[in-house]
C-alpha positions as CSV (number, residue, x, y, z in Angstrom):
1,X,-124.7,-60.0,-45.8
2,X,-122.0,-58.7,-48.2
3,X,-120.1,-62.0,-48.5
4,X,-123.2,-64.1,-48.7
5,X,-124.5,-61.8,-51.5
6,X,-121.2,-61.9,-53.3
7,X,-121.2,-65.7,-53.5
8,X,-124.8,-65.7,-54.5
9,X,-124.3,-63.2,-57.3
10,X,-121.2,-65.1,-58.5
11,X,-123.0,-68.4,-58.7
12,X,-126.0,-66.8,-60.4
13,X,-123.7,-65.3,-63.1
14,X,-122.0,-68.6,-63.7
15,X,-125.4,-70.3,-64.0
16,X,-126.6,-67.8,-66.5
17,X,-123.4,-68.0,-68.6
18,X,-123.6,-71.8,-68.6
19,X,-127.1,-71.4,-70.0
20,X,-125.7,-69.4,-72.9
21,X,-123.2,-72.1,-73.5
22,X,-125.9,-74.8,-73.4
23,X,-127.9,-72.8,-75.9
24,X,-125.0,-72.6,-78.3
25,X,-124.6,-76.4,-78.2
26,X,-128.3,-77.3,-78.7
27,X,-128.8,-80.2,-81.0
28,X,-131.6,-81.5,-83.2
29,X,-133.0,-85.0,-82.5
30,X,-130.7,-86.2,-85.3
31,X,-127.7,-85.2,-83.2
32,X,-126.6,-82.3,-85.4
33,X,-126.0,-78.9,-83.9
34,X,-128.7,-76.2,-84.3
35,X,-126.1,-73.5,-84.6
36,X,-123.1,-73.2,-86.9
37,X,-119.6,-73.7,-85.5
38,X,-118.6,-70.1,-85.7
39,X,-121.7,-69.0,-83.7
40,X,-121.1,-71.8,-81.2
41,X,-117.5,-70.6,-80.7
42,X,-118.5,-66.9,-80.5
43,X,-121.2,-67.6,-77.8
44,X,-119.0,-70.0,-75.8
45,X,-115.9,-67.8,-75.9
46,X,-117.9,-64.7,-75.0
47,X,-119.4,-66.6,-72.1
48,X,-116.0,-67.6,-70.9
49,X,-114.8,-63.9,-71.0
50,X,-117.8,-63.0,-68.9
51,X,-117.1,-65.9,-66.5
52,X,-113.6,-64.5,-65.9
53,X,-115.1,-61.0,-65.4
54,X,-117.5,-62.5,-62.8
55,X,-114.6,-64.1,-61.0
56,X,-112.7,-60.8,-60.9
57,X,-115.7,-58.9,-59.7
58,X,-116.3,-61.5,-56.9
59,X,-112.7,-61.3,-55.7
60,X,-112.8,-57.5,-55.7
61,X,-116.1,-57.2,-53.8
62,X,-114.9,-59.7,-51.2
63,X,-111.6,-58.0,-50.7
64,X,-113.3,-54.6,-50.2
65,X,-116.0,-56.1,-48.0
66,X,-113.4,-57.7,-45.7
67,X,-111.5,-54.4,-45.7
68,X,-114.5,-52.5,-44.4
69,X,-115.0,-55.1,-41.7
70,X,-117.8,-57.1,-43.2
71,X,-118.3,-60.5,-41.6
72,X,-117.7,-63.7,-43.5
73,X,-120.4,-66.4,-44.0
74,X,-118.9,-68.3,-41.1
75,X,-118.9,-65.1,-39.0
76,X,-115.2,-64.4,-39.3
77,X,-113.4,-61.1,-39.7
78,X,-109.7,-60.8,-40.6
79,X,-107.1,-58.8,-38.7
80,X,-106.4,-55.9,-41.1
81,X,-104.0,-53.0,-41.3
82,X,-106.2,-50.3,-42.8
83,X,-109.4,-48.7,-41.6
84,X,-111.3,-47.3,-44.7
85,X,-114.5,-45.4,-43.9
86,X,-116.5,-47.1,-46.7
87,X,-116.2,-49.2,-49.9
88,X,-115.2,-46.3,-52.1
89,X,-112.4,-45.3,-49.6
90,X,-111.3,-48.9,-49.5
91,X,-111.0,-49.0,-53.3
92,X,-109.1,-45.7,-53.3
93,X,-106.6,-47.1,-50.7
94,X,-106.1,-50.3,-52.7
95,X,-105.5,-48.4,-56.0
96,X,-103.3,-45.7,-54.5
97,X,-101.3,-43.9,-57.2
98,X,-102.1,-46.6,-59.8
99,X,-104.6,-46.2,-62.6
100,X,-106.4,-49.4,-61.5
101,X,-106.1,-52.6,-59.6
102,X,-105.6,-55.8,-61.7
103,X,-108.0,-58.2,-60.0
104,X,-107.4,-60.7,-62.8
105,X,-103.9,-61.4,-61.6
106,X,-103.9,-63.8,-58.6
107,X,-100.3,-63.0,-57.8
108,X,-101.1,-59.3,-57.5
109,X,-104.1,-60.0,-55.4
110,X,-102.1,-62.3,-53.1
111,X,-99.4,-59.6,-52.8
112,X,-101.7,-56.8,-51.7
113,X,-103.7,-59.2,-49.4
114,X,-100.5,-59.5,-47.3
115,X,-100.3,-55.8,-47.1
116,X,-103.8,-55.2,-45.9
117,X,-104.6,-58.4,-44.0
118,X,-102.7,-60.5,-41.4
119,X,-100.9,-63.2,-43.4
120,X,-103.0,-62.4,-46.5
121,X,-106.1,-63.8,-44.7
122,X,-108.1,-66.2,-46.9
123,X,-106.9,-64.6,-50.2
124,X,-103.3,-65.7,-50.1
125,X,-104.0,-69.3,-49.2
126,X,-107.0,-69.8,-51.5
127,X,-105.5,-68.2,-54.5
128,X,-102.1,-69.8,-54.0
129,X,-103.6,-73.3,-54.4
130,X,-105.1,-72.4,-57.8
131,X,-102.6,-69.8,-58.9
132,X,-101.4,-71.8,-62.0
133,X,-105.0,-72.5,-63.0
134,X,-106.0,-68.8,-62.8
135,X,-102.9,-67.8,-64.8
136,X,-103.9,-70.4,-67.5
137,X,-107.4,-69.1,-67.5
138,X,-106.1,-65.6,-68.0
139,X,-104.1,-66.8,-71.0
140,X,-107.2,-68.4,-72.5
141,X,-109.2,-65.3,-71.8
142,X,-106.6,-63.1,-73.6
143,X,-106.7,-65.5,-76.5
144,X,-110.5,-65.3,-76.7
145,X,-110.4,-61.5,-76.4
146,X,-107.9,-60.9,-79.2
147,X,-105.9,-63.1,-81.5
148,X,-102.3,-62.3,-82.1
149,X,-99.1,-64.3,-82.7
150,X,-98.3,-63.8,-79.0
151,X,-101.7,-65.0,-77.6
152,X,-101.7,-67.9,-80.1
153,X,-98.3,-69.2,-79.0
154,X,-99.1,-68.8,-75.4
155,X,-102.4,-70.6,-75.8
156,X,-100.7,-73.5,-77.7
157,X,-98.3,-73.7,-74.8
158,X,-101.1,-74.0,-72.2
159,X,-103.0,-76.5,-74.4
160,X,-99.9,-78.6,-74.8
161,X,-99.3,-78.7,-71.1
162,X,-102.9,-79.4,-70.1
163,X,-103.7,-82.0,-72.7
164,X,-100.2,-83.5,-72.8
165,X,-100.0,-83.3,-76.5
166,X,-98.2,-81.1,-79.1
167,X,-100.9,-78.5,-79.6
168,X,-100.8,-76.2,-82.7
169,X,-103.1,-73.4,-83.7
170,X,-105.6,-74.1,-80.9
171,X,-108.5,-71.8,-80.2
172,X,-109.8,-70.9,-76.8
173,X,-113.0,-72.8,-77.7
174,X,-111.2,-75.9,-78.8
175,X,-109.2,-76.0,-75.5
176,X,-112.1,-75.2,-73.2
177,X,-114.2,-78.0,-74.6
178,X,-111.5,-80.6,-74.8
179,X,-111.7,-83.4,-72.2
180,X,-109.3,-82.6,-69.4
181,X,-107.0,-85.5,-68.6
182,X,-106.3,-84.0,-65.1
183,X,-110.0,-84.4,-64.1
184,X,-111.0,-87.3,-61.9
185,X,-114.2,-87.5,-63.8
186,X,-113.6,-88.8,-67.3
187,X,-116.3,-86.6,-68.8
188,X,-115.0,-83.3,-67.5
189,X,-114.0,-80.7,-70.1
190,X,-111.3,-78.1,-69.3
191,X,-114.0,-75.5,-68.8
192,X,-116.0,-77.7,-66.4
193,X,-112.9,-78.4,-64.4
194,X,-112.2,-74.6,-64.2
195,X,-115.8,-73.9,-63.1
196,X,-115.5,-76.5,-60.3
197,X,-112.3,-74.9,-59.1
198,X,-113.7,-71.4,-59.1
199,X,-116.8,-72.4,-57.2
200,X,-114.8,-74.2,-54.5
201,X,-112.4,-71.3,-54.1
202,X,-115.2,-68.7,-54.1
203,X,-116.9,-70.6,-51.3
204,X,-113.6,-70.7,-49.3
205,X,-113.1,-66.9,-49.7
206,X,-116.7,-66.1,-48.8
207,X,-116.6,-68.5,-45.8
208,X,-113.4,-66.8,-44.5
């Protein structure tokens, strides 16, 4: 039940964090916000950081579960080139001589998936299709986590490309809650589009 539980836990985390975001944007009957803009931004950006952590955690758990021969939701198991005795051993094998494994980087995950699984199993194909989105999310996460001239310029670059404008001094909050012109639904924000993408991809990975 590892993969089933991983998907359930991930979706539960997203639901909870969306509730925090909704709380931050509560309004009075007059239409004005109940919370000041700084608090709204703090809660929403903090929730986005946790969303990204939930995604990293999901990918890590699924990778390790498949490596220890857990069955997917659709009862599939990948051909694999390592035989760890348990989850801890699997994690040790993945890390090797490194200090840690960067589960936030889809390119790194895709690379090691080809080392441990035949043709990268579901990780290479699923993460490849959303690679640019995940890298943009990481840029937004970094900007929300700490502001510097480097993170600010990178965020403006992402905002300019996504929104098709010349973005200057954007915050993670401002970008995440902008309407995303790439979305088929006219009411979708950048954050809502990302959440849709993550949910679909998480299901693909868990289904195997």
